[in-house]
C-alpha positions in Angstrom: 2.9 -5.4 29.5 -0.8 -5.2 31.2 -4.5 -3.7 29.6 -7.3 -3.0 32.3 -10.9 -2.3 30.9 -12.7 0.5 32.6 -16.0 0.1 30.5 -17.3 3.3 32.9 -15.4 5.6 32.0 -16.7 8.6 29.6 -20.0 7.1 29.6 -20.5 4.0 27.4 -16.7 4.5 25.7 -14.6 1.8 27.1 -11.0 3.6 28.6 -7.7 1.6 28.5 -5.4 2.0 31.0 -1.5 -0.1 30.1 0.6 -0.8 32.7 4.2 -1.1 31.8 7.2 -1.2 33.7 8.8 1.6 33.5 6.2 4.0 34.3 4.1 2.1 36.5 6.8 1.5 39.6 8.0 3.6 41.5 11.3 3.6 43.2 10.7 1.3 46.4 7.8 -0.1 45.4 7.5 -4.2 45.8 8.2 -5.4 42.6 6.4 -9.1 43.1 3.8 -7.3 45.4 3.1 -4.5 42.4 3.5 -7.4 39.3 0.5 -9.3 40.9 -1.8 -6.1 41.7 -1.2 -5.2 38.0 -1.9 -8.8 36.5 -5.7 -8.8 39.4 -6.5 -5.4 37.6 -6.0 -6.1 33.9 -8.3 -7.8 31.4 -6.0 -8.6 29.0 -1.8 -9.5 29.2 0.1 -8.7 26.1 3.4 -11.1 25.8 5.6 -9.8 23.5 7.7 -12.4 22.3 11.6 -12.7 21.9 14.4 -14.9 22.9 15.1 -12.7 25.9 11.5 -12.8 26.9 10.8 -16.8 26.2 13.5 -16.9 29.0 12.7 -14.7 31.5 11.6 -16.3 35.0 9.8 -13.1 35.0 7.8 -13.4 31.9 6.6 -16.9 32.9 5.8 -16.2 36.2 3.2 -13.1 34.5 2.1 -15.5 32.4 1.0 -18.1 35.0 -0.8 -16.0 37.6 -2.7 -14.4 34.8 -3.6 -17.4 33.9 -4.7 -19.0 37.2 -7.1 -15.6 37.6 -8.4 -15.6 34.2 -8.5 -19.4 33.1 -6.6 -20.7 30.6 -5.6 -18.1 27.7 -8.6 -16.0 28.1 -7.2 -12.4 27.9 -3.2 -13.5 26.7 -2.7 -11.8 23.2 0.6 -12.7 21.8 3.0 -10.4 19.8 5.9 -12.1 17.5 8.8 -9.0 17.7 11.8 -11.6 17.7 12.1 -15.2 16.6 13.5 -17.4 14.2 11.7 -19.5 11.1 10.5 -21.7 12.0 8.0 -20.4 14.8 7.4 -22.7 17.5 7.1 -24.4 21.7 10.7 -23.2 22.2 10.0 -19.5 20.5 7.1 -18.3 24.0 7.6 -18.9 27.4 7.3 -22.5 28.9 3.8 -21.3 30.0 2.6 -20.7 27.1 3.3 -23.5 25.3 3.4 -27.4 25.6 6.2 -29.9 23.4 3.5 -30.4 20.4 1.6 -26.6 20.9 2.2 -22.7 20.9 -0.4 -20.1 21.0 -1.6 -18.4 17.3 0.3 -14.8 17.4 0.2 -11.6 15.9 3.8 -11.2 13.4 5.2 -8.0 13.8 8.8 -9.1 13.0 9.1 -7.9 9.2 8.3 -4.2 10.9 11.6 -4.4 13.3 14.0 -2.8 10.8 11.8 0.6 9.8 9.8 0.6 13.2 6.5 1.6 11.8 3.8 -0.8 12.1 1.0 -0.9 9.5 -2.3 0.2 11.4 -4.5 -2.9 10.1 -1.9 -4.8 12.2 -2.4 -2.1 15.3 -5.9 -2.7 14.3 -5.6 -6.6 15.0 -4.3 -5.5 18.3 -7.4 -2.9 19.3 -9.9 -5.7 18.3 -8.0 -8.7 20.5 -8.0 -5.7 23.4 -12.0 -5.1 22.5 -12.8 -8.7 22.5 -14.1 -8.1 19.3 -13.3 -9.8 15.8 -11.1 -7.9 13.5 -13.8 -8.0 10.8 -16.5 -6.5 13.3 -14.0 -3.3 13.7 -13.2 -2.9 10.4 -17.0 -2.8 10.2 -17.7 -0.2 13.0 -14.7 1.9 11.2 -16.2 2.3 7.7 -19.9 2.9 9.6 -17.7 5.7 11.5 -16.3 6.9 8.4 -20.2 7.2 6.7 -21.5 9.1 9.5 -18.1 11.3 10.0 -18.9 12.1 5.8 -22.8 12.8 6.5 -22.3 15.4 9.4 -19.4 17.1 7.4 -22.3 17.3 4.6 -25.2 18.5 7.1 -23.1 21.2 8.2 -21.0 21.8 4.9 -24.7 23.0 3.4 -25.7 25.7 6.0 -22.1 27.2 6.1 -22.1 27.1 2.0 -25.6 29.2 2.2 -24.1 31.2 4.4 -21.1 32.0 2.7 -23.3 33.0 -0.6 -24.9 35.4 1.4 -21.6 37.3 2.8 -19.7 36.5 -0.6 -20.1 40.1 -2.1 -17.9 40.7 1.1 -15.4 38.1 0.5 -13.2 36.1 -1.7 -13.8 32.3 -2.1 -10.8 30.0 -1.9 -10.2 26.6 -4.0 -7.7 24.0 -3.3 -6.0 22.7 -6.1 -3.6 20.3 -7.5 -1.2 22.1 -9.5 1.8 20.3 -11.0 5.4 22.8 -11.1 8.0 22.8 -13.6 11.1 22.1 -11.5 13.7 21.4 -14.1 14.2 19.6 -17.5 17.0 18.0 -19.1 17.9 16.7 -22.5 17.6 13.2 -22.4 20.7 11.4 -22.3 20.0 8.2 -23.2 19.4 8.2 -27.6 18.4 4.4 -27.5 14.5 4.1 -28.5 12.7 1.0 -25.9 9.9 -0.9 -25.1 10.7 -1.4 -21.9 8.1 1.6 -19.8 9.6 0.3 -16.3 10.7 3.5 -14.3 11.3 4.4 -10.6 12.4 6.8 -8.3 15.6 5.9 -6.1 16.4 8.8 -4.5 15.2 12.1 -2.9 17.1 13.9 -5.0 15.3 12.5 -8.2 17.3 10.1 -9.5 15.3 7.2 -11.0 16.4 3.8 -12.8 15.1 3.3 -15.9 14.7 -0.6 -17.4 15.4 -1.5 -20.7 14.9 -4.2 -23.9 18.1 -6.4 -23.5 17.4 -6.7 -19.4 19.5 -3.7 -18.3 18.5 -1.4 -15.3 20.2 2.0 -15.4 20.9 4.4 -13.1 19.9 8.2 -14.4 21.3 11.3 -12.3 20.7 14.5 -13.8 22.5 14.3 -17.1 24.6 11.4 -15.9 23.7 7.6 -16.3 25.4 4.2 -15.5 24.1 0.8 -15.8 23.2 -0.9 -12.3 23.0 -4.2 -14.2 25.0 -5.7 -17.3 22.4 -7.3 -20.3 20.0 -9.9 -19.3 17.6 -12.0 -20.8 14.2 -10.5 -21.3 12.5 -7.1 -20.8 12.0 -5.7 -17.7 8.7 -4.8 -17.5 8.4 -3.1 -14.5 10.7 -1.2 -11.4 10.0 -0.5 -7.8 12.0 1.5 -5.0 12.7 -1.3 -2.5 13.7 0.6 1.2 16.5 2.8 0.8 19.2 3.0 -2.1 17.6 0.0 -3.7 15.1 -0.7 -6.6 13.4 -4.0 -7.7 13.5 -5.1 -11.1 11.0 -7.9 -13.3 12.0 -8.9 -16.4 9.6 -10.3 -19.4 10.7 -13.6 -21.0 13.0 -14.3 -17.6 11.8 -15.8 -14.8 13.3 -14.0 -12.3 12.6 -10.7 -9.9 15.9 -9.1 -8.6 16.7 -6.7 -6.4 19.7 -4.2 -7.1 21.6 -1.4 -5.0 21.9 2.0 -6.3 24.8 2.5 -4.2 27.1 -0.5 -5.0 25.5 -2.0 -8.1 25.4 -5.5 -6.3 22.9 -7.4 -6.9 21.7 -8.5 -3.3 18.9 -11.1 -4.0 17.0 -13.4 -7.0 14.4 -15.3 -7.1 13.5 -17.9 -9.8 10.0 -18.9 -10.9 10.2 -22.6 -10.1 7.9 -22.5 -12.9 9.9 -21.1 -15.3 7.6 -18.3 -15.9 8.2 -15.0 -16.5 6.9 -12.4 -14.1 5.3 -9.3 -15.0 4.3 -6.7 -12.0 5.4 -5.9 -9.4 4.3 -4.1 -6.1 5.8 -2.9 -2.5 4.3 -2.0 0.4 5.8 1.4 1.5 4.6 0.8 5.2 6.3 -2.9 5.6 9.0 -4.6 3.7 6.4 -6.9 2.1 7.0 -7.4 -1.8 4.7 -9.5 -4.5 4.9 -10.3 -8.1 2.8 -11.2 -10.6 3.7 -14.0 -13.6 2.4 -14.3 -16.9 0.5 -17.4 -15.8 -2.0 -15.8 -13.1 0.1 -16.0 -10.2 1.3 -14.0 -7.7 4.5 -13.9 -5.5 4.3 -12.8 -2.1 7.3 -12.6 0.6 4.9 -11.2 3.8 8.3 -10.2 5.4 10.4 -9.5 2.8 13.0 -11.1 0.0 14.5 -12.5 3.0 11.6 -14.8 4.6 9.5 -17.5 2.9 7.4 -16.6 -0.4 3.6 -17.2 -0.2 2.2 -18.1 -3.9 -1.2 -17.1 -4.3 -3.7 -18.9 -7.7 -5.9 -17.2 -9.9 -9.5 -17.9 -8.5 -11.2 -20.8 -10.6 -13.8 -19.7 -13.0 -16.4 -21.7 -14.3 -16.2 -20.2 -18.0 -12.7 -19.5 -18.0 -10.0 -21.7 -19.0 -7.4 -18.9 -17.9 -7.3 -15.3 -16.6 -4.2 -14.4 -18.6 -1.2 -12.4 -16.9 -1.3 -10.4 -14.0 -0.6 -7.1 -16.0 -1.0 -5.0 -12.7 -0.2 -5.2 -9.2 -1.0 -2.7 -6.1 -1.1 -3.0 -2.5 -3.8 -0.6 -0.6 -3.4 2.2 1.7 -3.6 0.7 4.8 -1.4 -1.9 4.1 -4.8 -4.6 4.5 -5.1 -5.6 0.9 -3.3 -6.5 -2.5 -5.5 -5.4 -5.1 -4.6 -8.0 -8.5 -5.3 -6.8 -11.8 -5.8 -9.8 -14.3 -5.4 -8.9 -18.0 -8.8 -11.1 -19.4 -11.0 -8.3 -17.4 -11.2 -9.5 -13.8 -9.9 -7.9 -10.5 -8.7 -9.4 -7.5 -8.7 -8.7 -3.7 -6.3 -10.5 -1.3 -6.8 -9.9 2.4 -3.5 -9.8 3.8 -5.0 -10.4 7.0 -7.1 -13.9 6.5 -5.2 -15.0 3.4 -7.7 -15.0 1.4 -8.8 -14.0 -2.2 -11.8 -12.4 -3.1 -12.4 -12.6 -6.8 -14.4 -8.9 -8.5 -15.9 -9.1 -11.6 -16.5 -5.7 -13.3 -19.6 -5.2 -15.5 -19.2 -5.3 -18.8 -15.2 -4.9 -18.6 -13.3 -7.0 -20.7 -9.4 -6.2 -20.1 -7.8 -4.7 -17.3 -4.5 -2.5 -17.6 -4.0 -0.4 -14.9 -5.3 0.2 -11.0 -4.8 2.3 -8.5 -6.3 2.7 -5.1 -6.3 5.9 -2.5 -8.6 6.8 0.1 -10.6 3.6 -0.2 -11.2 4.5 -3.8 -10.4 2.3 -6.4 -9.4 2.9 -10.0 -9.4 0.8 -13.2 -7.7 1.6 -16.7 -9.9 -0.7 -18.8 -11.7 -1.4 -21.8 -14.9 -2.3 -21.4 -18.3 -2.0 -23.2 -20.9 0.9 -23.2 -23.8 2.3 -24.3 -22.5 3.3 -27.6 -20.0 0.1 -27.6 -16.7 -0.9 -26.9 -13.8 1.7 -25.4 -11.5 2.5 -23.2 -12.3 3.7 -19.8 -11.6 4.8 -16.4 -13.7 3.1 -14.0 -14.4 4.8 -10.5 -15.5 2.8 -7.8 -15.4 4.4 -4.3 -16.0 2.9 -0.9 -19.8 4.1 -0.6 -20.2 1.2 -3.2 -20.6 4.0 -6.6 -19.6 3.2 -9.5 -18.7 5.5 -12.6 -17.2 5.0 -15.9 -15.4 7.7 -17.6 -14.7 6.9 -21.8 -11.0 7.9 -22.5 -9.4 8.7 -25.8 -6.9 5.6 -25.3 -5.5 2.5 -22.8 -4.7 4.0 -19.7 -1.4 1.5 -18.6 -0.3 3.9 -15.9 -2.0 5.3 -12.5 0.4 7.1 -10.5 -1.4 7.2 -7.0 -1.7 9.6 -4.5 -0.9 12.9 -3.4 -2.1 12.1 0.1 -2.7 15.6 1.2 -5.4 16.1 -1.7 -7.1 13.6 -4.1 -6.2 13.6 -7.3 -3.8 11.3 -9.5 -1.8 11.0 -12.9 -2.9 8.6 -15.7 -0.9 7.9 -18.7 -2.0 6.1 -21.8 -0.4 4.2 -24.6 -0.1 7.0 -27.1 1.6 9.0 -24.3 -1.4 11.3 -23.1 -0.7 12.3 -20.0 -3.5 13.8 -17.8 -3.6 15.7 -13.9 -7.3 14.3 -12.5 -7.9 17.0 -9.6 -10.7 16.1 -7.5 -11.8 14.1 -4.5 -11.5 10.1 -4.7 -15.1 9.8 -5.6 -17.1 8.5 -8.3 -19.3 11.2 -8.3 -16.6 14.3 -8.2 -16.3 16.5 -10.8 -12.4 16.6 -11.7 -10.5 18.9 -13.5 -8.5 17.7 -15.9 -5.4 18.7 -17.1 -3.2 17.6 -20.1 0.7 17.5 -18.8 2.2 17.4 -22.8 4.5 20.2 -24.5 3.6 22.2 -27.9 7.1 20.9 -29.2 6.7 17.2 -28.3 4.4 14.8 -30.5 6.5 11.2 -30.0 5.5 9.4 -27.0 5.6 9.9 -22.7 7.8 6.4 -22.4 7.2 6.6 -18.4 5.7 8.2 -15.5 7.2 7.7 -12.0 6.0 9.3 -8.3 7.8 9.1 -5.4 5.3 10.4 -2.4 8.1 10.4 0.1 10.1 13.4 -1.7 7.3 14.6 -3.4 9.5 14.2 -6.9 7.3 13.7 -10.3 9.4 12.2 -13.3 8.3 12.4 -16.8 10.9 10.3 -19.2 10.4 11.3 -23.0 12.4 10.3 -25.7 14.3 13.2 -26.1 13.6 15.2 -22.5 13.6 13.9 -18.8 11.5 16.1 -16.5 10.9 16.5 -12.7 8.3 18.0 -11.3 6.6 18.5 -8.1 2.5 18.1 -7.4 1.9 21.0 -4.7 -1.7 22.0 -3.6 -2.4 25.5 -3.9 -5.4 28.0 -2.9 -6.9 29.8 -6.0 -8.7 32.9 -5.0 -11.1 33.8 -6.9 -13.7 37.0 -7.2 -17.6 36.2 -5.6 -20.7 35.6 -6.9 -23.8 34.9 -6.2 
C-alpha cells in the first residue's frame, strides 16, 4: 500500500492518495513498472505484516525499492495483521529485519476477529501518515472540537433570539431521554443475595446474575439455569464478553473466569499469581481487551483478550499513603485510548493504553471512590468527599474543558450506567436502591433533569441495574420483580412563550 501526500490540495490542507493493487492497476499494465512508479510517487509505505507478506518476493522488492529512494526506514509504517507471539525478525519481510532486529509496529491482530479497529488505533496510523506524534494529533483534535463548540455557540445565540421573536407562531420542541417500561415479571429467584453483579448477555434481554456462593445464573424470562457450579467466594462483577459469553469475578477466590451462555462451559480461567481476590472487571466493546482489578490495587490487563498475554498495572506509589486499597471500579474510555481505574481510597488513575503509562489523578477533597463512568470525554465519579458543610456523598463531574462540578447525593452511588450515545444521560444506583435517570448534556455546567426510577409498591433495595448499548435493553433487578426497559430519545413539544 503506497501513500502520496499532496500538500497543495485544497489550500493548505493535505490530501492522501492511497495506491492499492485492486484499484491502482489496470488490465494490460506492466506490474513491475506500475509498482516502481507508485513507489517513486509515494511519501509513505504501509506494510501489512502477515505470514504471506513476510514470504512474498514482491513485498520484499517493494520495500527495498522504497528504502533505496527514501533512505533507511523513513516513511515505512508496519502494521501487524497476523503473526504468532513472540514477534521476531522472521515475522517481517527480510528487507525490513535483520537476525537481531525488527521494526516497531502498530498491532492490529486483536481486531481480526471482530473486524473493527478502534478509532484510537487508526489515529496512530493517521499520525504516522502526517508525520506528527500521536500526542500532537490528539491535541489538535481537542483544539478542533473546542473550536467547533465555540462556533456552535456563536451560531446558536442569534438563532435562539430569532426563535424567541417568532415563538408565538411556532411550537418549541425539546429532546428528552425517556425510560419506557417494556415488560416485567415476578422474580423467579427468592434467595437474598449480597452480590449485585449482573450483565445483559443477549439481544432478547437475557441476563446473567451473580450470587454469594460463586454461582452465575442465566435468567431468561421466568426461567433460570446455573451457568456454573457453586465456587468459593461472592461474585463481585460480571460483564458480557463478545457474543454468547459472560465473564465473572469472584471475591475471596482469586479467579477470573469466562463462561459460555450457550454451552454452559467454562471457556477460560486465570488465577491471580499473588493469590489476591479480584473485585472488578471491564471489557472494551471495541476490541477483545479485558481488565480485572484486584484487592491489592493491581490491575491485570489482557490487551489481546484472554488468549493473549497479561500485563500487570501496579498502583501508583504515593509518599503519604501505604496503600490505595482495592480497585473498586474499572472503565474503558469510549475511544478505547484509556483505562480509568478507581481506587477505593480516593485516587483516580488514567492508564494510557497507547504508551502504557499510568497517570494518578488526585480529586480535591475526595476520600473514597465507589463508581466511575465516562462518556463524551466527561468523567462521572460516585464518591465520598468534603464539602463546605462537611462530609457527604457526592457525584463528581469532570468534563474535557477542565470544569469540575460536585453534586451532593442522598446516598453513595455504587453504580453508574452509561451511555446512550444518541443523547447525553446516565443512570445512577445508590446503596439504598435509589435509582435515578439523569437527562442532559455530558458537561459539568449542564442542567440535568432528574427522574427517580421507583415504584410505589417497592420499598426494598434495587439490587442491580445493567444496560446494553448494542441492544438498548435496560434491566432492573429487584428482590420481588425484574423489569426490562428501553432508553429512548423523544421530542417533547411545548407551547411557546416570551
